[in-house]
C-alpha positions as CSV (number, residue, x, y, z in Angstrom):
1,M,-26.9,-15.3,13.1
2,S,-23.7,-15.9,15.1
3,I,-20.1,-16.9,14.7
4,A,-18.4,-19.6,16.7
5,T,-15.2,-18.9,18.3
6,Q,-12.5,-21.3,19.6
7,S,-12.3,-19.7,23.0
8,G,-16.1,-19.5,23.9
9,P,-19.7,-19.7,22.8
10,A,-21.1,-18.4,19.4
11,I,-21.3,-14.6,19.3
12,P,-23.9,-12.6,17.5
13,A,-23.0,-11.1,14.0
14,D,-24.9,-9.4,11.2
15,D,-25.3,-11.0,7.9
16,D,-22.6,-9.2,6.2
17,T,-19.9,-10.0,8.8
18,A,-21.0,-13.8,8.8
19,R,-20.8,-13.9,5.0
20,S,-17.4,-12.2,5.1
21,V,-16.1,-14.8,7.5
22,Q,-17.5,-17.6,5.4
23,T,-16.0,-16.3,2.3
24,L,-12.6,-16.0,3.9
25,A,-12.9,-19.6,5.3
26,S,-13.7,-20.8,1.9
27,R,-10.8,-19.4,0.0
28,Q,-7.8,-21.4,-1.1
29,S,-4.6,-19.4,-1.1
30,I,-2.8,-19.5,-4.4
31,V,0.4,-18.1,-2.9
32,E,0.7,-21.2,-0.7
33,L,0.5,-23.6,-3.7
34,G,3.4,-24.9,-5.6
35,A,4.1,-24.3,-9.2
36,R,2.4,-27.7,-10.4
37,E,-0.6,-27.0,-8.1
38,R,-1.0,-23.5,-9.5
39,A,-0.9,-24.7,-13.1
40,A,-3.4,-27.5,-12.4
41,A,-5.7,-25.0,-10.5
42,L,-6.0,-22.6,-13.6
43,L,-6.7,-25.4,-16.1
44,D,-10.1,-27.1,-16.6
45,P,-10.5,-30.1,-14.2
46,G,-9.1,-33.3,-16.0
47,S,-7.4,-31.3,-18.8
48,F,-3.9,-30.9,-17.1
49,R,-1.2,-32.8,-19.1
50,E,2.4,-31.9,-18.1
51,L,5.2,-31.7,-20.9
52,V,8.9,-32.4,-20.1
53,D,7.9,-33.6,-16.7
54,P,10.2,-34.5,-13.9
55,F,10.4,-38.2,-15.2
56,E,12.2,-36.7,-18.3
57,R,15.2,-35.7,-16.0
58,E,15.9,-32.4,-17.7
59,R,18.1,-31.0,-15.1
60,S,20.5,-28.2,-15.3
61,P,23.9,-29.4,-16.5
62,W,25.7,-26.6,-14.6
63,L,24.4,-26.6,-11.1
64,A,25.9,-30.0,-9.9
65,A,29.4,-29.0,-11.1
66,Q,29.2,-26.1,-8.7
67,G,27.9,-28.1,-5.8
68,V,24.3,-27.1,-6.1
69,V,21.5,-29.5,-5.8
70,T,19.5,-29.8,-9.0
71,Q,15.8,-30.5,-9.5
72,A,14.3,-32.9,-12.0
73,D,12.1,-30.3,-13.7
74,D,14.6,-27.4,-13.2
75,G,12.0,-25.6,-11.3
76,V,9.7,-25.0,-14.3
77,V,6.3,-26.7,-15.0
78,V,4.9,-26.8,-18.5
79,A,1.3,-27.8,-18.6
80,K,-1.2,-28.1,-21.6
81,G,-4.9,-28.3,-21.3
82,T,-8.0,-26.1,-21.6
83,I,-9.2,-23.0,-19.8
84,D,-13.0,-22.6,-20.1
85,G,-12.8,-25.2,-22.9
86,Q,-10.2,-23.3,-25.0
87,P,-6.7,-24.7,-25.6
88,A,-4.1,-23.2,-23.3
89,V,-0.5,-23.8,-22.0
90,V,0.4,-22.7,-18.5
91,L,4.0,-22.1,-17.6
92,A,4.7,-22.1,-13.9
93,I,7.8,-21.2,-12.2
94,E,8.7,-22.8,-8.8
95,G,9.7,-20.0,-6.5
96,A,10.9,-22.6,-3.9
97,F,13.7,-23.8,-6.2
98,Q,16.6,-21.5,-6.4
99,G,14.4,-18.5,-5.9
100,G,12.6,-19.2,-9.1
101,S,15.7,-18.3,-11.1
102,M,15.9,-18.8,-14.8
103,G,18.6,-21.1,-16.3
104,E,19.3,-22.6,-19.5
105,V,16.9,-25.6,-19.1
106,G,13.9,-23.9,-17.4
107,G,14.2,-20.9,-19.7
108,A,14.2,-23.3,-22.8
109,K,11.1,-25.0,-21.6
110,I,9.2,-21.8,-21.2
111,A,10.4,-20.3,-24.6
112,G,9.9,-23.6,-26.5
113,A,6.3,-23.9,-25.1
114,L,5.6,-20.4,-26.2
115,E,7.0,-20.9,-29.5
116,L,4.9,-24.0,-30.0
117,A,1.8,-22.1,-29.0
118,A,2.6,-19.6,-31.6
119,E,3.0,-22.3,-34.2
120,D,-0.5,-23.7,-33.1
121,N,-1.9,-20.3,-33.8
122,R,-0.3,-20.2,-37.2
123,Q,-1.9,-23.6,-37.9
124,G,-5.4,-22.4,-36.9
125,I,-5.4,-23.6,-33.3
126,P,-5.7,-20.6,-31.0
127,T,-3.7,-21.7,-27.9
128,R,-3.5,-19.2,-25.3
129,A,-0.6,-18.8,-22.7
130,V,-0.4,-18.0,-19.0
131,L,2.9,-17.5,-17.3
132,L,3.0,-17.9,-13.5
133,L,5.9,-15.7,-12.6
134,E,7.5,-16.5,-9.3
135,T,11.1,-15.6,-10.1
136,G,14.2,-13.5,-9.0
137,G,15.4,-13.4,-12.6
138,V,18.5,-14.9,-14.0
139,R,20.3,-17.8,-12.2
140,L,23.6,-16.4,-11.5
141,Q,25.3,-19.9,-11.6
142,E,24.4,-20.1,-15.3
143,A,25.0,-16.4,-16.0
144,N,25.0,-15.7,-19.8
145,L,23.1,-19.0,-20.6
146,G,20.3,-17.9,-18.3
147,L,20.2,-14.3,-19.9
148,A,20.1,-15.8,-23.4
149,A,17.1,-18.0,-22.3
150,I,15.4,-15.0,-20.9
151,A,15.9,-13.1,-24.1
152,E,14.3,-16.1,-26.0
153,I,11.2,-15.9,-23.6
154,H,10.9,-12.2,-24.4
155,A,10.9,-12.8,-28.1
156,A,8.5,-15.7,-27.8
157,I,6.1,-13.5,-25.8
158,V,6.1,-10.8,-28.5
159,D,5.5,-13.4,-31.2
160,L,2.6,-15.1,-29.5
161,R,0.8,-12.0,-28.4
162,R,0.1,-11.0,-31.9
163,Y,-2.3,-13.9,-32.1
164,V,-3.8,-14.4,-28.5
165,P,-3.6,-12.7,-25.1
166,V,-0.5,-13.8,-23.2
167,V,-1.4,-13.4,-19.5
168,G,1.1,-13.1,-16.7
169,V,0.2,-13.8,-13.0
170,I,2.4,-12.7,-10.1
171,A,1.0,-14.0,-6.7
172,G,3.9,-14.1,-4.3
173,S,6.0,-14.6,-2.2
174,V,9.1,-14.5,-4.3
175,G,7.8,-11.8,-6.7
176,C,9.0,-11.2,-10.2
177,F,12.4,-9.4,-10.7
178,G,15.3,-9.1,-13.1
179,G,14.8,-10.1,-16.8
180,M,11.7,-11.9,-16.1
181,S,10.2,-8.5,-14.9
182,I,10.6,-7.4,-18.5
183,A,8.8,-10.6,-19.5
184,A,5.9,-9.5,-17.4
185,G,5.9,-6.1,-18.8
186,L,5.7,-7.8,-22.3
187,C,2.6,-9.7,-21.4
188,S,-0.8,-8.7,-22.9
189,Y,-2.2,-8.6,-19.5
190,L,-0.8,-8.8,-16.1
191,V,-2.5,-10.0,-12.8
192,V,-1.3,-9.5,-9.3
193,T,-2.2,-10.1,-5.7
194,R,-1.6,-7.9,-2.7
195,E,1.3,-10.2,-1.8
196,A,3.0,-9.8,-5.2
197,R,5.9,-7.7,-6.0
198,L,7.2,-6.5,-9.3
199,G,10.5,-4.6,-10.1
200,L,13.7,-4.8,-12.2
201,N,15.8,-5.2,-9.2
202,G,15.0,-6.9,-5.9
203,P,15.2,-5.1,-2.6
204,A,18.3,-7.1,-1.4
205,V,20.2,-6.2,-4.6
206,I,19.2,-2.5,-4.3
207,E,20.3,-2.4,-0.6
208,Q,23.6,-3.9,-1.6
209,E,24.4,-1.5,-4.3
210,A,22.9,1.8,-2.8
211,G,23.2,1.1,0.9
212,I,20.6,0.5,3.6
213,D,20.0,4.2,4.2
214,E,18.8,4.5,0.5
215,Y,16.8,1.2,0.5
216,D,16.3,-1.0,3.6
217,A,15.2,-4.5,2.4
218,R,13.9,-5.4,5.8
219,D,11.2,-2.6,5.7
220,R,8.3,-4.6,4.3
221,P,5.8,-1.5,4.2
222,F,8.4,0.5,2.4
223,I,9.1,-2.4,-0.2
224,W,5.5,-3.1,-0.8
225,G,4.6,0.6,-0.9
226,L,7.0,0.9,-3.9
227,T,6.8,-2.5,-5.8
228,G,3.9,-4.3,-4.2
229,G,0.9,-5.4,-6.2
230,E,-1.5,-2.8,-5.1
231,Q,0.9,0.0,-5.9
232,R,1.7,-1.6,-9.3
233,F,-2.0,-1.7,-10.1
234,A,-2.7,1.9,-8.9
235,T,0.1,3.2,-11.2
236,G,-1.0,1.3,-14.3
237,L,1.7,-1.2,-14.6
238,V,-0.7,-4.1,-14.1
239,D,-4.3,-4.9,-15.4
240,A,-5.9,-6.7,-12.6
241,Y,-5.5,-6.7,-8.8
242,V,-7.0,-9.8,-7.0
243,D,-7.3,-11.4,-3.7
244,D,-5.0,-14.3,-2.8
245,D,-7.7,-16.8,-3.7
246,V,-7.4,-19.6,-6.3
247,E,-11.0,-19.3,-7.8
248,Q,-10.7,-15.6,-8.1
249,V,-7.4,-15.8,-9.9
250,R,-8.7,-18.5,-12.1
251,Q,-11.9,-16.5,-13.2
252,T,-9.7,-13.4,-13.8
253,V,-7.1,-15.2,-15.9
254,A,-9.9,-17.1,-17.9
255,G,-11.6,-13.8,-18.7
256,L,-8.4,-12.2,-19.9
257,V,-7.0,-15.2,-21.8
258,N,-10.1,-16.0,-23.6
259,G,-11.1,-12.4,-24.3
260,P,-9.8,-10.0,-27.0
261,R,-6.2,-8.9,-27.3
262,P,-5.5,-5.4,-25.8
263,T,-5.9,-2.4,-28.1
264,S,-2.6,-1.1,-26.7
265,L,0.4,-2.6,-25.1
266,R,2.6,-1.3,-22.2
267,S,5.7,-1.9,-24.3
268,D,4.4,0.4,-26.9
269,A,4.1,3.2,-24.3
270,W,7.9,3.6,-23.9
271,R,7.7,7.4,-24.5
272,H,5.3,7.8,-21.6
273,Y,7.5,5.8,-19.2
274,L,10.7,7.6,-20.4
275,S,9.0,11.0,-19.9
276,T,7.8,10.0,-16.5
277,L,11.2,8.9,-15.4
278,A,12.8,12.2,-16.7
279,S,10.4,14.2,-14.6
280,Y,11.5,12.5,-11.5
281,E,14.2,14.3,-9.3
282,P,16.4,11.5,-7.9
283,S,17.9,13.6,-5.2
284,V,14.6,13.5,-3.4
285,A,13.7,10.2,-1.6
286,I,10.4,8.9,-3.0
287,D,7.7,7.1,-1.0
288,A,4.5,5.3,-2.0
289,A,2.5,8.4,-2.3
290,G,5.2,10.0,-4.4
291,V,5.1,7.0,-6.9
292,R,1.5,7.5,-7.4
293,T,1.7,11.2,-7.9
294,L,4.6,10.6,-10.4
295,Y,2.4,8.4,-12.6
296,S,-0.9,10.0,-12.1
297,P,-0.8,13.1,-14.2
298,R,0.0,11.3,-17.4
299,E,-1.7,8.7,-19.6
300,A,0.2,6.1,-21.4
301,S,0.4,6.9,-25.2
């Protein structure tokens, strides 16, 4: 068996290498997809139906007044359909619009869809929910209105997860920060890729407040070593760590969303996380290995 190259003739390769190359070539990156494409990719073929779509023109009423270009869907896609034949709603945030920030309209779309899913469950229709989280948190131009919308999302997740699993997915490249990182933590299950990042404050914000000597937002290995998907999985803050591959993400999400609700929730383990933070000495700069050491001796309870 051989592998062709652009610069010359085919070169010999063993079967495992050839299969690895074929697998990589056949993958479709979920990171490179927009919010609408991601939602459609997770739902069963032909079942995608968008609610409050761009033709409804539900734009933010606050951005234009501040000289900011609006978007017809306010950067949030709400899609109903099925996942492996079971009813589901997928809520996808468009990271390319205003950094995936949450304002009044986009936040209301997510919270409203989750509330309707919970009502479906109370009526005997087990509607699952998937959140595709590509967001920097609250939209600063909408301030308190955005914060209120995020609080409504939190409440809606807590309500819905009593009935069915609520699955969050962080793929990249924006990551998930601010109040929406709390939404991620409230999900029944959380799925990340290597490209994902998850944290309460984004690197640029930390650098601005603490200084570049404390936190260099340009140091990619350092940033991903602390808040990247692989690190978050290793420290138990997420449940599944997958490749940047649409089909692998879809299969993982389908297994979680159509499976049982977790027996324990991260948000119920607050004593564990508080004691972990209390054991950390802030005067000593931490690195990726230090983060893993900090979390490894204890189990959430």
